[in-house]
C-alpha positions in Angstrom: -34.4 -73.4 -3.3 -38.1 -73.2 -2.7 -39.5 -71.9 0.6 -42.6 -73.3 2.2 -45.7 -71.1 1.9 -45.6 -68.4 4.5 -41.9 -68.8 5.3 -39.7 -65.8 4.4 -36.8 -66.5 2.0 -33.4 -65.5 3.3 -31.7 -62.6 1.7 -28.8 -64.8 0.5 -31.1 -67.0 -1.4 -31.9 -64.4 -4.1 -28.2 -64.0 -5.0 -27.9 -67.3 -6.8 -27.5 -67.6 -10.6 -30.1 -65.8 -12.4 -31.1 -63.6 -9.6 -30.9 -59.9 -10.5 -28.2 -58.0 -8.5 -30.3 -54.8 -8.7 -32.7 -56.4 -6.3 -30.2 -55.7 -3.4 -28.3 -52.6 -2.5 -25.4 -54.8 -1.3 -25.3 -56.3 -4.7 -24.6 -52.9 -6.3 -21.9 -52.2 -3.7 -20.2 -55.6 -4.3 -20.2 -54.9 -8.0 -18.8 -51.4 -7.5 -15.9 -52.8 -5.4 -15.2 -55.4 -8.0 -15.0 -52.9 -10.9 -11.5 -52.4 -12.3 -10.1 -49.4 -13.9 -7.5 -49.2 -16.7 -4.6 -50.0 -14.4 -6.2 -52.2 -11.9 -8.9 -52.3 -9.2 -10.3 -48.9 -8.2 -11.8 -48.4 -4.7 -14.9 -46.3 -4.4 -16.4 -44.4 -1.5 -20.2 -44.0 -1.2 -21.4 -40.4 -0.8 -24.3 -39.5 1.4 -26.7 -39.4 -1.5 -25.6 -42.8 -2.7 -23.2 -41.6 -5.4 -20.0 -43.6 -5.8 -16.9 -41.4 -5.7 -13.4 -42.8 -6.4 -11.3 -42.6 -3.2 -8.3 -40.9 -5.1 -10.6 -38.1 -6.0 -11.7 -37.7 -2.4 -8.1 -37.5 -1.3 -7.3 -35.0 -4.1 -10.2 -32.8 -3.0 -9.0 -32.7 0.6 -5.5 -31.6 -0.6 -7.0 -28.8 -2.7 -9.2 -27.6 0.2 -6.2 -27.4 2.5 -4.2 -25.5 -0.1 -7.0 -23.0 -0.7 -7.3 -22.4 3.1 -3.6 -21.7 3.4 -3.7 -19.3 0.4 -6.6 -17.4 1.9 -4.9 -17.1 5.2 -1.8 -15.6 3.6 -3.8 -13.0 1.6 -5.7 -12.0 4.8 -2.4 -11.6 6.7 -1.0 -9.3 4.0 -4.2 -7.2 3.6 -4.3 -3.5 4.5 -4.8 -3.1 8.2 -2.0 -5.5 9.2 0.2 -3.4 11.6 3.4 -4.8 10.1 2.3 -3.8 6.6 1.6 -0.2 7.8 5.0 0.5 9.3 6.9 3.3 7.7 9.7 2.2 5.4 13.1 3.6 6.3 14.2 3.7 2.7 12.3 6.1 0.5 14.4 6.2 -2.6 11.5 6.3 -5.1 13.5 4.7 -7.8 17.1 5.1 -8.9 16.7 8.8 -9.6 15.6 9.5 -6.0 12.7 11.5 -4.6 14.2 15.0 -4.3 14.2 17.3 -7.3 15.8 20.0 -5.1 16.8 20.3 -1.5 14.0 21.4 0.8 14.4 24.7 2.7 16.9 23.9 5.5 15.4 26.4 8.0 12.1 24.6 7.9 13.7 21.3 9.1 13.6 22.3 12.8 10.9 24.0 14.8 11.6 26.7 17.4 11.4 24.3 20.3 13.9 21.9 18.7 16.3 24.6 17.8 16.0 26.2 21.2 16.9 23.0 22.9 20.2 22.8 21.1 21.0 26.6 20.9 19.4 28.5 23.8 18.4 32.0 22.8 19.2 31.3 19.1 18.7 33.5 16.1 18.3 31.7 12.7 20.1 32.8 9.6 19.3 31.5 6.1 22.6 31.3 4.3 20.8 29.9 1.2 17.7 27.7 0.8 19.6 24.5 1.5 21.7 25.9 4.3 20.5 27.3 7.7 22.4 28.5 10.8 21.0 28.6 14.3 23.4 30.9 16.2 23.8 31.9 19.8 23.4 35.6 20.7 26.0 35.8 23.4 29.0 38.0 23.1 31.6 35.9 21.5 34.4 38.1 23.0 33.5 37.0 26.5 34.7 33.6 27.8 31.8 31.2 28.1 31.1 27.5 27.4 27.4 28.2 26.7 28.1 29.3 23.1 26.4 26.8 20.8 26.0 27.0 17.0 24.1 24.6 14.8 24.1 24.4 11.0 22.1 22.1 8.6 23.2 21.8 5.0 21.1 19.9 2.4 22.4 18.9 -1.0 20.3 16.9 -3.6 21.9 15.0 -6.3 20.4 15.5 -9.8 17.4 13.3 -10.4 18.5 10.9 -13.1 18.9 7.2 -13.7 21.7 7.2 -11.1 20.7 9.9 -8.6 20.7 7.6 -5.6 24.0 6.0 -6.6 25.6 9.4 -7.0 24.4 10.4 -3.5 26.0 7.2 -2.1 29.2 8.1 -3.8 29.0 11.7 -2.5 28.6 10.4 1.1 31.5 8.0 0.7 33.6 10.9 -0.6 32.8 13.0 2.4 34.0 10.3 4.7 37.3 10.1 2.8 37.7 13.8 3.1 37.4 13.7 6.8 40.0 10.9 7.0 42.4 12.8 4.7 42.0 16.1 6.6 42.7 14.3 9.9 46.2 13.4 8.8 47.3 17.0 9.0 45.2 18.1 12.0 46.5 18.7 15.5 45.0 17.4 17.7 43.8 14.4 15.8 40.0 14.5 15.2 37.8 11.5 16.0 37.7 9.1 13.0 34.4 8.8 11.1 32.1 6.3 12.7 29.0 4.7 11.1 25.6 5.5 12.6 22.5 3.4 12.5 18.9 4.7 12.5 19.6 8.0 10.8 18.4 8.1 7.2 19.5 5.2 4.9 23.2 5.5 5.9 25.1 8.0 8.1 28.4 8.6 9.9 29.8 11.1 12.4 33.1 12.6 13.4 34.3 15.4 15.6 37.3 17.8 15.8 38.7 20.7 17.7 39.6 24.0 16.0 41.3 27.0 17.5 40.9 29.3 14.5 37.4 30.8 15.0 35.5 33.6 16.7 35.5 31.7 20.0 39.3 31.3 20.2 38.7 27.6 20.1 35.7 25.3 19.8 34.8 21.7 19.3 32.5 20.6 16.5 30.6 17.3 15.9 29.4 16.6 12.3 26.8 14.0 11.3 26.5 13.3 7.5 23.6 11.2 6.3 21.7 10.2 3.2 18.0 10.0 2.4 17.3 8.8 -1.1 19.3 11.1 -3.5 19.7 13.8 -0.8 22.8 14.4 1.5 22.3 16.1 4.8 25.1 17.5 7.0 24.6 18.6 10.6 27.3 20.6 12.5 26.9 21.2 16.2 29.6 23.4 17.7 30.4 24.6 21.3 32.8 27.5 21.8 35.4 27.6 24.6 36.0 23.9 24.8 38.6 21.6 23.4 36.7 18.3 23.4 33.3 16.8 23.8 34.0 15.4 27.3 30.5 14.5 28.2 29.3 13.6 24.7 26.8 16.4 24.8 27.7 17.6 21.3 27.6 14.1 19.8 24.2 13.5 21.3 22.9 16.9 20.1 24.2 16.5 16.6 22.6 13.1 16.2 19.3 14.4 17.7 19.3 17.2 15.2 20.0 14.8 12.3 17.1 12.6 13.3 14.8 15.6 13.5 15.9 16.6 10.0 15.3 13.1 8.6 11.8 13.0 10.2 11.0 16.4 8.6 12.2 15.1 5.2 9.9 12.1 5.4 6.8 14.1 6.4 7.3 17.4 4.7 10.1 16.9 2.2 
């Protein structure tokens, strides 16, 4: 097709046989769209700089970017400074052998304010490093219901490959002892009841005894485990036959929690 002098030739006219496709950008795009891969036609997307990129690669790149963003978000959420990651862990077994080579000094487990809250006007007595008594100083020969005694006993199982397991067995054995002794006691003591939030496992029980200095008293016991260490708290009130208002049970559990906190911070 020949154009008259001075008349522009339409763009389509140069695409006939023999006309170079390189003369038109649309010719290159048409050729790219017609190109076939090993398994069939492959669609291409034109980049901003004019580079032709296969659309499957574009899609794959998007998937990888989304995956990397999710992974970065997870790592940031677990990084130090996350309040949930900084919460103290209740269990501190430090391996199967446990964290206690020996029981800490029992008399250091409560401060004077704590001991005074449970045993007003107390005097402390260290029976041995792992056993401490906080005793009232009232005359035990005079009738009174204000006679309170508190004892904390700590026993550490030997650190070995099974120190924690042995502590678990010891605690279970203590519970069985309370059940067995209750069969022959009169009146019947309270059966052992499991407690939550004191150490890694704990239980409590209570009983009346009329063979003591007070001519009768009621005692509540809390036995708990922290790693390979067993703790036992006994809170006793002279001159009463039962824990009618639950004061002894509440005091024994409070003392056990104080001891557990001391073990975690100072033990």
